N, C-alpha and C positions, 0 to 999 in steps of 0.2 A: 503492500499501501504506499511506502515511505517514496519507492521510485516513483510511481503516479505523480505525488504529487510535489516532484522536485521536479519532475516533464513537465509539467501543470505549470511551473512553478517558471522554467526554466525556457518553456519555448517560446512566451511571446518575445523575449530577450533575444532569440537565436534569430526568430525568423525577422524582428528589427534589426539585425545587424546581417542577416544576407538580404536582406532588401536595399540596405545601407551600399552593399559591395557592388549590388548589380546595377544599383543608378551609377554609380561610381566607374565603372566597369565601361555602361552603354555610353558613360559622357568623356570618359576618353580614350573612344574607339572611334566614338565622332570627330570627337578633335583632332586623333589620328589622321584620319578618313580626308578631313577637308585643308588637313596642312600637306598632306600628301598630293592631293589631285583636285582641291580647290580651283590652282591656277586653270588646270588640263580644261575644269568645264567650263570655267569662265571663257578662255576661249574655245571651246564648242561653241557655246551660245555668242560669240563675238558676234557671224554674221546678223543673225535676229536682232539685235540690240541696234547695229550700224542700220538694217532697215529701217526699224520703230523709228529711228533718231530722223533720221532720212524722210521715211514720210510723216513725221508731224514738221518737218519744218518743210515739209511742200503746202501741207496744209496752211500754215500760217502766215508762209508770204503769200500764196494764192489770192488774188483779190478778192475780199465778199461776196462782190455779185455774180462771180466766179461759181465758189463755195453753194450760195443756193441755189443759183442754179441747176448746175449738177443735182441737190439735196431735193431740190424739185422735182426734177426727173427722173428720179431714184423713186422719189415719191408717189408720179406720176404711172412709173415703170411696172409697180410694185402692186397700186391699190385700184388705178384707173379712178380716184374721187377727187375731183373738184377742191372736196371741203377738206382734204387731208393735202393737199398741194397747194393750196393758202395757210391751212396750219403750219403747217411747216415753214413755209414761210415766214409768214406773221411770228413766227416764235423762235425763229436765228436772225431775224430782224431786231426783236427786242432784247436777245443774249447780246447781240453787237450795243446796241444802243443803250444797255447798262455796263455794258466794260466787262463782257467777260467771254471775248471772244479766243483772245488767245487759248486759256484754261479750257473752252470748250472746244475749243481746236485738237489740244492737246489729250483731253477725256476721248473724242472722235476717235483719235490713230489709236492709244489702247483700247480700244471696246472694240475697233475691228481689227486687228492682229490679231488680239487674242479671237476672239470669233474666229477669223480664219483657222487659226490653228486651230481650233475644237475641232472646225469643222472640217479639217485635214487631217486627221486624226482620229474623231470620234464615229465617222462613219464608215467608213473601213472597220471599225474594230465592230461596231454593230452587224455591217454585215459579218462580222467575223462568226459571233454570237448566234444571229439568228440560224447561221450555217452552222454550228456547234453547239447539243447542248449541253457537253463537259465543258464549254471557253464560257459557256455563259455561267453558270454553277460558281466558275472561278474569280469571273469577274463582276457577278451583282454584288458577292458582299466588298469585294474592295470601290465599287460606286457609293453603296452604303455609306460609308466611311468617309469618302471623300465627299460626302452631302451632309453629313452629320454632324462629323467632328468642326467645332467651332475654330474660325479662318484664324484667329492670334494662334490657333496652338500651330499650323503646319507653317505659318510665318515665318515661326523659330528657326527650324532645318535648314530651311531657307536662306533668312539672312546670315544665318552661322555662317552656312555652306558659300554666299555669295559676294555677301556684306550687303548694303544698301546701293541700292538704284534702281533703273528700270526694269533690267531683267528680274530679278526678284520679283518685283512688283506684276509683272506680265505673267510667269512662271505661275503665280499665288493665282492669279485671278482665271489664269486657263484648267487650275487644276478645282478651283470651288465652277465653273461653268461646264464643264465639259459629262459631268455626268449625263442632265436630257436628252442631249445630242445620239449619245450613245443607246439611254433606254429607251429612243425614240423609235431612232433608226431600224434596231432592234425588232422593237414591236412592231414597227411600219409592214417590214418585211414579211414576220411573223405569220400577222392579218391577212397579205395576200393567201384572195380566196384557191382552194385548189383545184377546181377548176378550170384556172386559169393557166397553172402549171401543168394539170393536167391536157390542154387543149396545146402547149407550147411545146410539150416533151413530144405531143401526135406528128406537130410541124416537125419534129427534129429537131428542135433546137439543142446546140451544145448548154451549157451549163453562163457561158460568160454573157450567151445570147440570151440567157433566161433572164439574168440576173437582169440585165441593161435593157432587155426588151419587154421585162413584165415586171419582174418585182419591184425594180427603185421606180419606174414611172409610177403603177400602184400605191406605194407605201409612200409618196411625195407629199402629200396633206401632214403624215404624221411625221413625215423627216424635217420639213417643215416649222412646224410645231416646237421641234427640238430647236430646230434653230432658233426659232423666238425666247423661248426660253433660257438659252444659252443667251443672249442678247440681255437679257433681264438679269440673267444672273452678275452677269461680267456688269453691270453697268452699278448692280449695288454691291458691290468690291473695289469702287472707287475711290471711294472717301477712305477706307482700309487699307488698300494700297498705296496709296497717300502718307501713312507713317511711314513705307520705307521709302522714301524718295521719288515718288512716282508722282509729274507733276498733273495736273489739271483741275478740275472743278472740287476734288476733293481735298485738296491744297488749302484755298480758303474756307470751305467748310472745317475742319480741323482747326486752324487758325480761330475761327470763329468761336469752340469750343472752351478752347485754350486763354481767349479774352475776352469774352461773352461781348461778342460781335454778334447781337442776334440779327440785324437785316441783313450784313454778311453771308453768314448762315445760311438766313430763308430765301436770298435773292440765288446764292450758288445751288444752294438744297433743290428747289424749283427749275434749277436749268437742267439737273440730274433728271428733275421726273419728266418736265418736257421734251427730252432724248426719249426717257424709255418711253412717254406715250407714243412719240413720232415712230421707235421705232416696232413698237407693239403693234399700233393700228397697220404698218405696212405691212410685214411679212404676216400677220392675220388674214390680210386681206388677201393674201395672194395665196397662201395655203388654202382661203375659199373657192378663190378663182381654179389654184389647181385640182378641187375636190369639183365644183361643178364638171372643168374638162372634162373628168376622169368620168361622171355620172353620165355622161351626153355621150362621150367614146360607147360608153355602155347599153347604151338604151340604143344608139348606131347600129 
């Protein structure tokens, strides 16, 4: 009986000591990894940093009428709605009038590049998940962790490895924003009707022809819903990314929090909301048009 009492008395101390040793081991291993491979990883991301910087400079040096014209053209191409086009033009004119143009262009740059990266990585991964149940079972828990873990938590290893700057902020935005496009691409392809696939097989279509000619076109509404959610989540990370050196509308918001500038925070926060509404309406309208075309083709 005495040995049991001693074990129950000493076990908490042993557990705490083991936990401390494990924490020290993890911290030491990560420090050694960052010191040994940190520069190589930074060099790997140099082309991405160059592209982001040049794209941001391009947006900022482009005359504002040209930018507004391009935004209006994209809004019309996506939504086919004069209401959304006029709303986009008025919104950008107000952003320039209130002196938030440069920060807005920086935010557009980071959101555009991060969305492009998420699409380039997320759609192929979603296609692979739709093809393999085993891969889906492996990737889904990772996506769950990426969506549920607080953003500040995964900022820590990224900043420790790459420091403060645009690339760590961009990677953090991508980590937070990529799960929707992966999930909805996988879901969209899996929801393609079996009759359509059987018809493609009956015509002797190869896997590539069936994927690009049948599955992806029919899954486009879901894929664009994923793009929509990815853009929204990227915009929601703007303020947090500003804490690690990413320029944009999040910097004035962060400054307003630390200095109690209510007007500054509200104005820049509303600018982020305006961008989110424009992106949301355009991408949703585009997805709905694709869905209508799909139904029309099926009826024909």
